[in-house]
LOMI-601657 format. One record per atom (N, C-alpha, C): residue number from 1; residue in three letters; atom name; x negated, y, z. Coordinates in nm, 4 decimals, decimal comma. Each point is the difference from the previous one (the first is absolute). Layout:
BEGIN
pos	code	site	x	y	z
NUM	ALA	CA	X	Y	Z;
...
// end
This chain:
BEGIN
pos	code	site	x	y	z
1	MET	N	0,8510	1,6084	-5,3188;
1	MET	CA	-0,1389	-0,0385	-0,0009;
1	MET	C	-0,0658	0,0265	0,1358;
2	GLU	N	0,0313	0,1164	0,0611;
2	GLU	CA	-0,0552	0,0354	0,1312;
2	GLU	C	0,0450	-0,1010	0,1056;
3	GLU	N	0,1249	-0,0463	-0,0127;
3	GLU	CA	0,0531	-0,0971	0,0953;
3	GLU	C	-0,0786	-0,1307	-0,0051;
4	ILE	N	-0,0387	-0,0443	-0,1170;
4	ILE	CA	-0,0770	-0,1238	-0,0152;
4	ILE	C	-0,1373	0,0154	0,0640;
5	ARG	N	-0,0663	0,1149	-0,0202;
5	ARG	CA	-0,1310	0,0230	0,0610;
5	ARG	C	0,0102	0,0032	0,1519;
6	SER	N	0,1039	0,0636	0,0531;
6	SER	CA	0,0193	0,0051	0,1452;
6	SER	C	0,0222	-0,1392	0,0571;
7	ARG	N	0,0793	-0,0800	-0,0709;
7	ARG	CA	0,0263	-0,1357	0,0446;
7	ARG	C	-0,1288	-0,0826	-0,0017;
8	ARG	N	-0,0796	0,0148	-0,1063;
8	ARG	CA	-0,1280	-0,0720	-0,0089;
8	ARG	C	-0,0943	0,0422	0,1115;
9	ARG	N	-0,0049	0,1310	0,0278;
9	ARG	CA	-0,0848	0,0513	0,1069;
9	ARG	C	0,0440	-0,0587	0,1346;
10	LEU	N	0,1297	-0,0049	0,0234;
10	LEU	CA	0,0539	-0,0571	0,1225;
10	LEU	C	-0,0381	-0,1472	0,0127;
11	LEU	N	0,0181	-0,0756	-0,1087;
11	LEU	CA	-0,0346	-0,1424	0,0035;
11	LEU	C	-0,1495	-0,0212	0,0213;
12	ALA	N	-0,0828	0,0805	-0,0625;
12	ALA	CA	-0,1453	-0,0111	0,0174;
12	ALA	C	-0,0386	0,0301	0,1445;
13	THR	N	0,0583	0,1039	0,0565;
13	THR	CA	-0,0283	0,0360	0,1391;
13	THR	C	0,0441	-0,1111	0,0938;
14	MET	N	0,1182	-0,0560	-0,0233;
14	MET	CA	0,0491	-0,1095	0,0840;
14	MET	C	-0,0932	-0,1207	-0,0096;
15	GLY	N	-0,0509	-0,0267	-0,1186;
15	GLY	CA	-0,0931	-0,1114	-0,0177;
15	GLY	C	-0,1273	0,0198	0,0794;
16	LEU	N	-0,0482	0,1221	0,0070;
16	LEU	CA	-0,1205	0,0291	0,0769;
16	LEU	C	0,0254	-0,0074	0,1502;
17	LEU	N	0,1190	0,0385	0,0437;
17	LEU	CA	0,0320	0,0041	0,1429;
17	LEU	C	0,0505	-0,1330	0,0559;
18	ALA	N	0,0427	-0,0902	-0,0850;
18	ALA	CA	0,0581	-0,1270	0,0459;
18	ALA	C	-0,0910	-0,0773	0,0953;
19	PRO	N	-0,1286	-0,0147	-0,0282;
19	PRO	CA	-0,0852	-0,0732	0,0941;
19	PRO	C	-0,0049	0,0640	0,1383;
20	LEU	N	0,0103	0,1328	0,0064;
20	LEU	CA	-0,0031	0,0687	0,1289;
20	LEU	C	0,1226	-0,0321	0,0844;
21	ALA	N	0,1108	-0,0284	-0,0618;
21	ALA	CA	0,1223	-0,0305	0,0735;
21	ALA	C	-0,0143	-0,1268	0,0827;
22	PHE	N	-0,0858	-0,0923	-0,0452;
22	PHE	CA	-0,0174	-0,1251	0,0716;
22	PHE	C	-0,1181	0,0015	0,0959;
23	ALA	N	-0,0798	0,1067	0,0011;
23	ALA	CA	-0,1175	0,0086	0,0872;
23	ALA	C	0,0356	-0,0154	0,1479;
24	PRO	N	0,1059	0,0673	0,0513;
24	PRO	CA	0,0324	-0,0186	0,1411;
24	PRO	C	0,0357	-0,1451	0,0336;
25	LEU	N	0,0680	-0,0695	-0,0892;
25	LEU	CA	0,0343	-0,1396	0,0258;
25	LEU	C	-0,1248	-0,0866	0,0080;
26	ARG	N	-0,0963	0,0242	-0,0878;
26	ARG	CA	-0,1252	-0,0753	0,0054;
26	ARG	C	-0,0736	0,0294	0,1297;
27	ALA	N	-0,0006	0,1265	0,0421;
27	ALA	CA	-0,0671	0,0371	0,1247;
27	ALA	C	0,0657	-0,0685	0,1192;
28	LEU	N	0,1335	-0,0034	0,0020;
28	LEU	CA	0,0704	-0,0677	0,1091;
28	LEU	C	-0,0290	-0,1491	-0,0002;
29	ALA	N	-0,0078	-0,0595	-0,1174;
29	ALA	CA	-0,0261	-0,1433	-0,0098;
29	ALA	C	-0,1379	-0,0348	0,0541;
30	ARG	N	-0,0944	0,0927	-0,0135;
30	ARG	CA	-0,1351	-0,0250	0,0489;
30	ARG	C	-0,0186	0,0419	0,1453;
31	ALA	N	0,0965	0,0705	0,0578;
31	ALA	CA	-0,0144	0,0509	0,1364;
31	ALA	C	-0,0150	-0,1153	0,0979;
32	PRO	N	-0,0917	0,0158	0,0951;
32	PRO	CA	-0,0173	-0,1063	0,0990;
32	PRO	C	0,1199	-0,0059	0,0941;
33	GLY	N	0,0124	-0,1103	0,0691;
33	GLY	CA	0,1068	-0,0132	0,0978;
33	GLY	C	-0,0228	0,0941	0,1168;
34	ARG	N	0,1093	0,0439	0,0598;
34	ARG	CA	-0,0083	0,0829	0,1212;
34	ARG	C	0,0243	-0,0897	0,1189;
35	GLU	N	-0,0917	0,0030	0,0927;
35	GLU	CA	0,0019	-0,0911	0,1137;
35	GLU	C	-0,0019	0,0783	0,1306;
36	LEU	N	0,0680	-0,0538	0,1002;
36	LEU	CA	-0,0015	0,0573	0,1341;
36	LEU	C	-0,0192	-0,1118	0,1016;
37	ARG	N	-0,0597	0,0379	0,1122;
37	ARG	CA	-0,0211	-0,0936	0,1110;
37	ARG	C	0,0633	0,0612	0,1248;
38	PHE	N	0,0844	-0,0779	0,0666;
38	PHE	CA	0,0726	0,0491	0,1168;
38	PHE	C	-0,0217	-0,0896	0,1219;
39	TYR	N	0,0086	0,0630	0,1173;
39	TYR	CA	0,0118	-0,0700	0,1274;
39	TYR	C	0,1056	0,0764	0,0784;
40	HIS	N	0,1066	-0,0684	0,0405;
40	HIS	CA	0,1070	0,0661	0,0758;
40	HIS	C	-0,0345	-0,0091	0,1480;
41	THR	N	-0,0158	0,1144	0,0635;
41	THR	CA	-0,0472	0,0035	0,1389;
41	THR	C	0,1010	-0,0557	0,1003;
42	HIS	N	0,1274	-0,0069	-0,0363;
42	HIS	CA	0,1016	-0,0505	0,0932;
42	HIS	C	0,0319	-0,1474	-0,0195;
43	THR	N	-0,0208	-0,0517	-0,1193;
43	THR	CA	0,0334	-0,1409	-0,0271;
43	THR	C	-0,1243	-0,0861	-0,0215;
44	SER	N	-0,1153	0,0635	-0,0137;
44	SER	CA	-0,1284	-0,0673	-0,0290;
44	SER	C	-0,0013	-0,0700	-0,1356;
45	GLU	N	0,0954	0,0328	-0,0868;
45	GLU	CA	0,0023	-0,0590	-0,1335;
45	GLU	C	-0,1005	0,0714	-0,0900;
46	LYS	N	-0,0617	-0,0787	-0,0893;
46	LYS	CA	-0,0933	0,0543	-0,0986;
46	LYS	C	0,0535	-0,0298	-0,1390;
47	LEU	N	-0,0325	0,0899	-0,0926;
47	LEU	CA	0,0393	-0,0207	-0,1388;
47	LEU	C	-0,1039	0,0665	-0,0896;
48	ASP	N	-0,0622	-0,0794	-0,0852;
48	ASP	CA	-0,0889	0,0498	-0,1054;
48	ASP	C	0,0727	-0,0290	-0,1299;
49	ILE	N	0,0308	0,1049	-0,0771;
49	ILE	CA	0,0890	-0,0230	-0,1135;
49	ILE	C	-0,0269	0,0962	-0,1155;
50	VAL	N	0,0079	-0,0538	-0,1205;
50	VAL	CA	0,0020	0,0813	-0,1212;
50	VAL	C	0,1475	0,0300	-0,0247;
51	TYR	N	0,0361	0,1286	0,0013;
51	TYR	CA	0,1415	0,0362	-0,0134;
51	TYR	C	0,0357	0,0538	-0,1384;
52	ALA	N	-0,1018	0,0258	-0,0836;
52	ALA	CA	0,0261	0,0488	-0,1362;
52	ALA	C	-0,1134	-0,0447	-0,0913;
53	GLU	N	0,0367	-0,0341	-0,1224;
53	GLU	CA	-0,0973	-0,0391	-0,1020;
53	GLU	C	0,0453	0,0545	-0,1340;
54	ARG	N	-0,0973	0,0444	-0,0785;
54	ARG	CA	0,0265	0,0485	-0,1359;
54	ARG	C	0,1142	0,1010	-0,0040;
55	GLY	N	0,0027	0,0881	0,0989;
55	GLY	CA	0,0999	0,1070	0,0010;
55	GLY	C	0,1373	-0,0397	0,0487;
56	ALA	N	0,0165	-0,1223	0,0502;
56	ALA	CA	0,1317	-0,0452	0,0462;
56	ALA	C	-0,0077	-0,0491	0,1438;
57	TYR	N	0,1012	0,0348	0,0772;
57	TYR	CA	0,0101	-0,0514	0,1365;
57	TYR	C	0,0411	-0,1462	-0,0055;
58	LEU	N	-0,0495	-0,0777	0,0937;
58	LEU	CA	0,0297	-0,1432	0,0066;
58	LEU	C	0,1112	-0,0230	0,1026;
59	PRO	N	0,1201	-0,0376	-0,0447;
59	PRO	CA	0,1146	-0,0127	0,0903;
59	PRO	C	-0,0245	-0,0913	0,1207;
60	GLU	N	-0,0644	-0,1131	-0,0197;
60	GLU	CA	-0,0257	-0,0908	0,1125;
60	GLU	C	-0,0930	0,0640	0,1013;
61	ALA	N	-0,0993	0,0725	-0,0478;
61	ALA	CA	-0,0929	0,0693	0,0898;
61	ALA	C	0,0723	0,1097	0,0772;
62	LEU	N	0,0849	0,0753	-0,0693;
62	LEU	CA	0,0756	0,1056	0,0679;
62	LEU	C	0,0899	-0,0588	0,1080;
63	ALA	N	0,0606	-0,1140	-0,0258;
63	ALA	CA	0,0866	-0,0650	0,0996;
63	ALA	C	-0,0814	-0,0408	0,1234;
64	ARG	N	-0,1205	-0,0478	-0,0205;
64	ARG	CA	-0,0857	-0,0386	0,1133;
64	ARG	C	-0,0419	0,1227	0,0811;
65	ILE	N	-0,0258	0,1098	-0,0698;
65	ILE	CA	-0,0345	0,1240	0,0696;
65	ILE	C	0,1213	0,0527	0,0765;
66	ASP	N	0,1184	-0,0049	-0,0614;
66	ASP	CA	0,1231	0,0422	0,0678;
66	ASP	C	0,0163	-0,0762	0,1315;
67	TYR	N	-0,0262	-0,1297	-0,0040;
67	TYR	CA	0,0147	-0,0821	0,1207;
67	TYR	C	-0,1033	0,0388	0,1054;
68	LEU	N	-0,1242	0,0168	-0,0410;
68	LEU	CA	-0,1041	0,0365	0,0959;
68	LEU	C	0,0299	0,1346	0,0657;
69	LEU	N	0,0511	0,0947	-0,0784;
69	LEU	CA	0,0246	0,1349	0,0505;
69	LEU	C	0,1415	0,0167	0,0558;
70	ARG	N	0,0660	-0,1106	0,0283;
70	ARG	CA	0,1361	0,0029	0,0557;
70	ARG	C	-0,0008	0,0691	0,1371;
71	ASP	N	0,1187	0,0317	0,0471;
71	ASP	CA	0,0155	0,0510	0,1362;
71	ASP	C	-0,0274	-0,1165	0,0938;
72	PHE	N	-0,1130	0,0012	0,0648;
72	PHE	CA	-0,0396	-0,1151	0,0825;
72	PHE	C	0,0860	-0,0130	0,1249;
73	ARG	N	0,0711	0,1050	0,0363;
73	ARG	CA	0,0869	-0,0065	0,1177;
73	ARG	C	0,1315	-0,0716	-0,0319;
74	SER	N	0,0577	0,0312	-0,1172;
74	SER	CA	0,1303	-0,0569	-0,0357;
74	SER	C	-0,0111	-0,1162	-0,0989;
75	GLY	N	-0,1105	-0,0074	-0,0720;
75	GLY	CA	-0,0157	-0,0998	-0,1048;
75	GLY	C	0,0583	0,0424	-0,1329;
76	ASP	N	0,0602	0,1204	-0,0059;
76	ASP	CA	0,0588	0,0489	-0,1247;
76	ASP	C	-0,1081	0,0231	-0,1052;
77	VAL	N	0,0277	-0,0478	-0,1202;
77	VAL	CA	-0,0915	0,0166	-0,1133;
77	VAL	C	0,0633	0,1003	-0,0960;
78	HIS	N	-0,0825	0,0885	-0,0554;
78	HIS	CA	0,0482	0,1020	-0,0927;
78	HIS	C	-0,1058	0,0171	-0,1090;
79	PRO	N	0,0402	0,0282	-0,1230;
79	PRO	CA	-0,1003	0,0219	-0,1052;
79	PRO	C	-0,0913	0,1187	0,0335;
80	ILE	N	-0,1284	-0,0217	-0,0193;
80	ILE	CA	-0,0992	0,1056	0,0175;
80	ILE	C	-0,0222	0,0662	-0,1353;
81	ASP	N	-0,0009	0,1305	-0,0014;
81	ASP	CA	-0,0196	0,0763	-0,1229;
81	ASP	C	-0,1383	-0,0351	-0,0575;
82	PRO	N	-0,0068	-0,0541	-0,1199;
82	PRO	CA	-0,1308	-0,0338	-0,0590;
82	PRO	C	-0,0937	0,1199	-0,0119;
83	ARG	N	0,0559	0,1205	-0,0091;
83	ARG	CA	-0,0858	0,1190	-0,0038;
83	ARG	C	-0,0794	0,0142	0,1289;
84	LEU	N	0,0563	-0,0469	0,1117;
84	LEU	CA	-0,0719	0,0029	0,1274;
84	LEU	C	-0,1213	-0,0924	-0,0065;
85	LEU	N	0,0167	-0,1139	-0,0630;
85	LEU	CA	-0,1114	-0,0935	-0,0169;
85	LEU	C	-0,1085	0,0624	-0,0882;
86	ASP	N	0,0431	0,0708	-0,1036;
86	ASP	CA	-0,0960	0,0676	-0,0875;
86	ASP	C	-0,0769	0,1082	0,0763;
87	ILE	N	0,0679	0,0698	0,0900;
87	ILE	CA	-0,0681	0,0999	0,0832;
87	ILE	C	-0,1040	-0,0687	0,0866;
88	LEU	N	0,0374	-0,1115	0,0626;
88	LEU	CA	-0,0956	-0,0741	0,0830;
88	LEU	C	-0,1218	-0,0420	-0,0819;
89	ALA	N	0,0237	-0,0534	-0,1188;
89	ALA	CA	-0,1104	-0,0443	-0,0857;
89	ALA	C	-0,0876	0,1178	-0,0416;
90	ALA	N	0,0620	0,1120	-0,0342;
90	ALA	CA	-0,0759	0,1180	-0,0428;
90	ALA	C	-0,0810	0,0596	0,1150;
91	VAL	N	0,0587	0,0038	0,1181;
91	VAL	CA	-0,0723	0,0519	0,1165;
91	VAL	C	-0,1187	-0,0906	0,0320;
92	GLN	N	0,0223	-0,1292	-0,0070;
92	GLN	CA	-0,1090	-0,0930	0,0273;
92	GLN	C	-0,1127	0,0170	-0,1018;
93	ALA	N	0,0350	0,0153	-0,1248;
93	ALA	CA	-0,1017	0,0215	-0,1034;
93	ALA	C	-0,0745	0,1311	0,0240;
94	ARG	N	0,0732	0,1031	0,0374;
94	ARG	CA	-0,0615	0,1313	0,0229;
94	ARG	C	-0,0981	-0,0046	0,1168;
95	THR	N	0,0291	-0,0802	0,1020;
95	THR	CA	-0,0902	-0,0094	0,1158;
95	THR	C	-0,1174	-0,0938	-0,0268;
96	GLY	N	0,0120	-0,0823	-0,1046;
96	GLY	CA	-0,1045	-0,0990	-0,0272;
96	GLY	C	0,0082	-0,1191	0,0945;
97	SER	N	0,1140	-0,0164	0,0622;
97	SER	CA	0,0196	-0,1059	0,0985;
97	SER	C	0,0212	-0,1366	-0,0636;
98	SER	N	-0,0493	-0,1018	0,0678;
98	SER	CA	0,0340	-0,1379	-0,0364;
98	SER	C	0,0705	-0,0660	0,1186;
99	GLY	N	0,0457	0,0826	0,0924;
99	GLY	CA	0,0627	-0,0487	0,1223;
99	GLY	C	0,1443	-0,0429	-0,0175;
100	ARG	N	0,0599	-0,0270	0,1123;
100	ARG	CA	0,1379	-0,0476	0,0070;
100	ARG	C	0,0844	0,1085	0,0664;
101	TYR	N	0,1202	0,0219	-0,0536;
101	TYR	CA	0,0921	0,0928	0,0641;
101	TYR	C	0,0603	-0,0671	0,1228;
102	GLU	N	-0,0104	0,0660	0,1135;
102	GLU	CA	0,0679	-0,0444	0,1219;
102	GLU	C	0,1320	0,0761	0,0059;
103	VAL	N	0,1084	-0,0737	-0,0029;
103	VAL	CA	0,1345	0,0587	-0,0057;
103	VAL	C	0,0544	0,0169	0,1412;
104	ILE	N	0,0364	0,1214	0,0331;
104	ILE	CA	0,0653	0,0288	0,1268;
104	ILE	C	0,1512	-0,0013	-0,0195;
105	SER	N	0,0457	0,0588	-0,1127;
105	SER	CA	0,1432	0,0041	-0,0282;
105	SER	C	0,0224	0,0095	-0,1508;
106	GLY	N	0,0907	-0,0819	-0,0492;
106	GLY	CA	0,0422	0,0057	-0,1395;
106	GLY	C	0,1453	0,0420	-0,0030;
107	PHE	N	0,0851	-0,0884	-0,0502;
107	PHE	CA	0,1439	0,0280	-0,0020;
107	PHE	C	0,0532	0,0038	0,1432;
108	ARG	N	0,0949	0,0903	0,0242;
108	ARG	CA	0,0714	0,0051	0,1280;
108	ARG	C	0,1497	-0,0033	-0,0253;
109	SER	N	0,0697	-0,0841	0,0715;
109	SER	CA	0,1461	-0,0016	-0,0072;
109	SER	C	0,0539	0,1255	0,0682;
110	PRO	N	0,1239	0,0377	-0,0297;
110	PRO	CA	0,0596	0,1156	0,0679;
110	PRO	C	-0,0012	-0,0147	0,1531;
111	ALA	N	0,0270	-0,1203	0,0495;
111	ALA	CA	0,0008	-0,0207	0,1455;
111	ALA	C	-0,1392	0,0211	0,0596;
112	THR	N	-0,1021	-0,0516	-0,0666;
112	THR	CA	-0,1372	0,0184	0,0494;
112	THR	C	-0,0387	0,1465	-0,0042;
113	ASN	N	0,0333	0,0683	-0,1087;
113	ASN	CA	-0,0354	0,1414	-0,0107;
113	ASN	C	0,0682	0,0808	0,1105;
114	ALA	N	0,1270	-0,0297	0,0277;
114	ALA	CA	0,0732	0,0711	0,1060;
114	ALA	C	-0,0652	-0,0259	0,1356;
115	MET	N	-0,0391	-0,1235	0,0272;
115	MET	CA	-0,0654	-0,0334	0,1261;
115	MET	C	-0,1329	0,0751	0,0127;
116	LEU	N	-0,0776	0,0052	-0,1072;
116	LEU	CA	-0,1283	0,0704	0,0038;
116	LEU	C	0,0196	0,1504	0,0167;
117	ARG	N	0,1065	0,0542	-0,0572;
117	ARG	CA	0,0303	0,1432	0,0159;
117	ARG	C	0,0313	0,0339	0,1455;
118	GLU	N	0,0646	-0,0926	0,0693;
118	GLU	CA	0,0308	0,0227	0,1422;
118	GLU	C	-0,1271	0,0028	0,0842;
119	ARG	N	-0,1017	-0,0727	-0,0412;
119	ARG	CA	-0,1255	-0,0120	0,0761;
119	ARG	C	-0,1043	0,1050	-0,0368;
120	SER	N	0,0152	0,0628	-0,1178;
120	SER	CA	-0,1040	0,0902	-0,0484;
120	SER	C	0,0598	0,1167	-0,0778;
121	THR	N	-0,0645	0,1142	0,0099;
121	THR	CA	0,0444	0,1166	-0,0768;
121	THR	C	-0,0585	-0,0021	-0,1409;
122	GLY	N	-0,0928	-0,0908	-0,0279;
122	GLY	CA	-0,0675	-0,0036	-0,1292;
122	GLY	C	0,0654	-0,0888	-0,1044;
123	VAL	N	0,1209	-0,0487	0,0257;
123	VAL	CA	0,0669	-0,0889	-0,0950;
123	VAL	C	0,1140	0,0761	-0,0675;
124	ALA	N	-0,0056	0,0087	-0,1313;
124	ALA	CA	0,1009	0,0747	-0,0763;
124	ALA	C	0,1334	-0,0739	-0,0020;
125	ARG	N	0,1074	0,0751	0,0100;
125	ARG	CA	0,1350	-0,0586	-0,0065;
125	ARG	C	0,0196	-0,0727	-0,1330;
126	ARG	N	-0,0453	0,0607	-0,1072;
126	ARG	CA	0,0163	-0,0575	-0,1345;
126	ARG	C	-0,1374	-0,0425	-0,0538;
127	SER	N	-0,0685	-0,0807	0,0798;
127	SER	CA	-0,1343	-0,0460	-0,0337;
127	SER	C	-0,0028	-0,0756	-0,1323;
128	LEU	N	-0,1062	0,0200	-0,0765;
128	LEU	CA	-0,0166	-0,0757	-0,1244;
128	LEU	C	-0,0300	-0,1475	0,0269;
129	HIS	N	-0,0324	-0,0343	0,1234;
129	HIS	CA	-0,0142	-0,1420	0,0364;
129	HIS	C	0,1329	-0,0730	-0,0232;
130	LEU	N	0,1117	0,0710	0,0169;
130	LEU	CA	0,1332	-0,0594	-0,0180;
130	LEU	C	0,0251	-0,0443	-0,1441;
131	ASP	N	-0,0714	0,0598	-0,0945;
131	ASP	CA	0,0187	-0,0297	-0,1416;
131	ASP	C	-0,1152	-0,0811	-0,0593;
132	GLY	N	-0,0901	-0,0475	0,0856;
132	GLY	CA	-0,1153	-0,0748	-0,0509;
132	GLY	C	-0,0971	0,0878	-0,0758;
133	GLN	N	-0,0015	0,1283	0,0340;
133	GLN	CA	-0,0853	0,0959	-0,0707;
133	GLN	C	-0,1104	0,0570	0,0888;
134	ALA	N	-0,0241	-0,0624	0,1153;
134	ALA	CA	-0,1025	0,0503	0,0912;
134	ALA	C	-0,0668	-0,1161	0,0719;
135	ILE	N	-0,1228	0,0250	0,0400;
135	ILE	CA	-0,0770	-0,0996	0,0733;
135	ILE	C	-0,0967	0,0722	0,0930;
136	ASP	N	-0,0225	-0,0578	0,1171;
136	ASP	CA	-0,0992	0,0500	0,0948;
136	ASP	C	-0,1123	-0,1025	0,0039;
137	VAL	N	-0,1223	0,0446	-0,0285;
137	VAL	CA	-0,1123	-0,0927	-0,0169;
137	VAL	C	-0,1314	0,0591	0,0493;
138	ARG	N	-0,0957	-0,0874	0,0104;
138	ARG	CA	-0,1410	0,0366	0,0067;
138	ARG	C	-0,0730	-0,0982	-0,0897;
139	LEU	N	-0,1236	0,0279	-0,0313;
139	LEU	CA	-0,0798	-0,0812	-0,0920;
139	LEU	C	-0,1228	-0,0465	0,0762;
140	THR	N	-0,0253	-0,1307	-0,0005;
140	THR	CA	-0,1005	-0,0575	0,0894;
140	THR	C	-0,1402	0,0573	-0,0144;
141	ASP	N	-0,0410	0,0386	-0,1181;
141	ASP	CA	-0,1369	0,0488	-0,0176;
141	ASP	C	-0,0077	0,1503	-0,0283;
142	THR	N	0,1062	0,0723	0,0356;
142	THR	CA	0,0064	0,1438	-0,0272;
142	THR	C	0,0632	0,0697	0,1198;
143	SER	N	-0,0564	0,1110	0,0415;
143	SER	CA	0,0603	0,0746	0,1106;
143	SER	C	0,1358	0,0550	-0,0443;
144	THR	N	0,0899	0,0172	0,0947;
144	THR	CA	0,1309	0,0553	-0,0351;
144	THR	C	-0,0148	0,1439	-0,0494;
145	ARG	N	-0,1005	0,0713	0,0469;
145	ARG	CA	-0,0250	0,1362	-0,0486;
145	ARG	C	-0,0343	-0,0038	-0,1492;
146	HIS	N	-0,0873	-0,0925	-0,0389;
146	HIS	CA	-0,0378	-0,0125	-0,1414;
146	HIS	C	0,1182	-0,0516	-0,0833;
147	LEU	N	0,0756	-0,0931	0,0546;
147	LEU	CA	0,1196	-0,0513	-0,0674;
147	LEU	C	0,0980	0,1143	-0,0271;
148	ARG	N	0,0209	0,0840	0,1008;
148	ARG	CA	0,0889	0,1159	-0,0158;
148	ARG	C	-0,0519	0,0936	-0,1090;
149	GLN	N	-0,1291	0,0312	0,0035;
149	GLN	CA	-0,0578	0,0905	-0,0998;
149	GLN	C	0,0205	-0,0532	-0,1418;
150	ALA	N	-0,0231	-0,1288	-0,0182;
150	ALA	CA	0,0167	-0,0600	-0,1330;
150	ALA	C	0,1451	0,0091	-0,0456;
151	ALA	N	0,0933	-0,0249	0,0914;
151	ALA	CA	0,1424	0,0063	-0,0344;
151	ALA	C	0,0428	0,1425	-0,0331;
152	VAL	N	-0,0499	0,0963	0,0750;
152	VAL	CA	0,0335	0,1399	-0,0266;
152	VAL	C	-0,0536	0,0401	-0,1374;
153	MET	N	-0,1227	-0,0395	-0,0319;
153	MET	CA	-0,0600	0,0327	-0,1298;
153	MET	C	0,0783	-0,0632	-0,1157;
154	LEU	N	0,0582	-0,1157	0,0240;
154	LEU	CA	0,0784	-0,0686	-0,1019;
154	LEU	C	0,1271	0,0782	-0,0343;
155	ALA	N	0,0578	0,0659	0,0990;
155	ALA	CA	0,1196	0,0843	-0,0179;
155	ALA	C	0,1138	-0,0759	-0,0688;
156	GLN	N	0,0332	-0,1170	0,0530;
156	GLN	CA	0,1065	-0,0812	-0,0595;
156	GLN	C	0,1209	-0,0177	0,0904;
157	GLY	N	-0,0003	0,0605	0,1179;
157	GLY	CA	0,1127	-0,0139	0,0911;
157	GLY	C	-0,0359	0,0597	0,1344;
158	GLY	N	0,0787	-0,0343	0,1007;
158	GLY	CA	-0,0235	0,0511	0,1334;
158	GLY	C	-0,1134	-0,0730	0,0694;
159	VAL	N	-0,0754	0,0766	0,0794;
159	VAL	CA	-0,1118	-0,0566	0,0762;
159	VAL	C	0,0072	0,0556	0,1415;
160	GLY	N	0,0219	-0,0882	0,0954;
160	GLY	CA	-0,0014	0,0386	0,1403;
160	GLY	C	-0,1213	-0,0608	0,0681;
161	TYR	N	-0,0627	0,0757	0,0889;
161	TYR	CA	-0,1224	-0,0452	0,0664;
161	TYR	C	0,0239	-0,0040	0,1498;
162	TYR	N	-0,0228	-0,1164	0,0587;
162	TYR	CA	0,0213	-0,0213	0,1420;
162	TYR	C	-0,1305	-0,0502	0,0621;
163	PRO	N	-0,0961	0,0903	0,0218;
163	PRO	CA	-0,1318	-0,0431	0,0475;
163	PRO	C	0,0027	-0,0664	0,1372;
164	SER	N	0,0880	0,0433	0,0892;
164	SER	CA	0,0028	-0,0603	0,1339;
164	SER	C	0,0526	-0,1434	-0,0040;
165	ASP	N	0,0856	-0,0313	-0,0970;
165	ASP	CA	0,0502	-0,1366	-0,0166;
165	ASP	C	-0,0766	-0,0757	-0,1083;
166	ASP	N	-0,0941	0,0681	-0,0644;
166	ASP	CA	-0,0897	-0,0593	-0,0997;
166	ASP	C	0,0741	-0,0630	-0,1178;
167	PHE	N	0,0893	0,0803	-0,0623;
167	PHE	CA	0,0620	-0,0467	-0,1234;
167	PHE	C	0,0374	0,1185	-0,0873;
168	VAL	N	0,0280	-0,0319	-0,1269;
168	VAL	CA	0,0429	0,0988	-0,0991;
168	VAL	C	0,1343	-0,0460	-0,0571;
169	HIS	N	0,0912	0,0936	-0,0132;
169	HIS	CA	0,1294	-0,0240	-0,0635;
169	HIS	C	-0,0130	0,0406	-0,1462;
170	LEU	N	0,0433	-0,0874	-0,0898;
170	LEU	CA	0,0021	0,0295	-0,1434;
170	LEU	C	0,1416	-0,0237	-0,0509;
171	ASP	N	0,0470	0,0871	-0,0882;
171	ASP	CA	0,1328	-0,0224	-0,0572;
171	ASP	C	0,0067	0,0528	-0,1425;
172	THR	N	0,1096	-0,0352	-0,0671;
172	THR	CA	0,0199	0,0391	-0,1399;
172	THR	C	0,0889	0,1231	-0,0132;
173	GLY	N	0,0210	0,0695	0,1085;
173	GLY	CA	0,0801	0,1229	-0,0031;
173	GLY	C	-0,0783	0,1144	-0,0626;
174	ARG	N	0,0505	0,1199	0,0217;
174	ARG	CA	-0,0683	0,1178	-0,0543;
174	ARG	C	-0,1384	0,0142	0,0646;
175	VAL	N	-0,0884	0,0667	-0,0690;
175	VAL	CA	-0,1363	0,0181	0,0493;
175	VAL	C	0,0053	0,0976	0,1173;
176	ARG	N	-0,0470	-0,0465	0,1163;
176	ARG	CA	-0,0046	0,0812	0,1213;
176	ARG	C	-0,0938	-0,0682	0,0978;
177	THR	N	-0,0465	0,0736	0,0999;
177	THR	CA	-0,0878	-0,0570	0,1021;
177	THR	C	0,0439	0,0478	0,1377;
178	TRP	N	-0,0349	-0,0786	0,0965;
178	TRP	CA	0,0192	0,0388	0,1410;
178	TRP	C	-0,0992	-0,0747	0,0845;
// end
């Protein structure tokens, strides 16, 4: 008899909780699209694109972003980590910006990274640019100091600040700053 009551209690509880199980799906379905605007400083290419809608990344949009953020020296294209795009969108929202990201560097091929390491002490041997997990940017309507502050507050990855070169490095690695 106790077993029947326990089973009924379990079924009643499941009936009450069932609508909650679908709440996140409804929220994702209503979520607005995530959009980014880019200008590549080395190629002069522009891209205004919605890269995710209703909680899903859009493969065609990601492919267009991969191409824009290619190694402009070699032409090599590599997938960009969608989490990096989410960081860009979140930082832009946090700053209240409606500007365009000016891209200094996206993906880097091993050859490009090695060449840059020879020219500068500030280029990591195992840079996250090599994996499509880093980007160097500025935002047209936001100071790089404010952009850096917003990224640091977000605490979603690495944030490097280069005030003399007027750009911020963002990546999907561990949370750290320099």
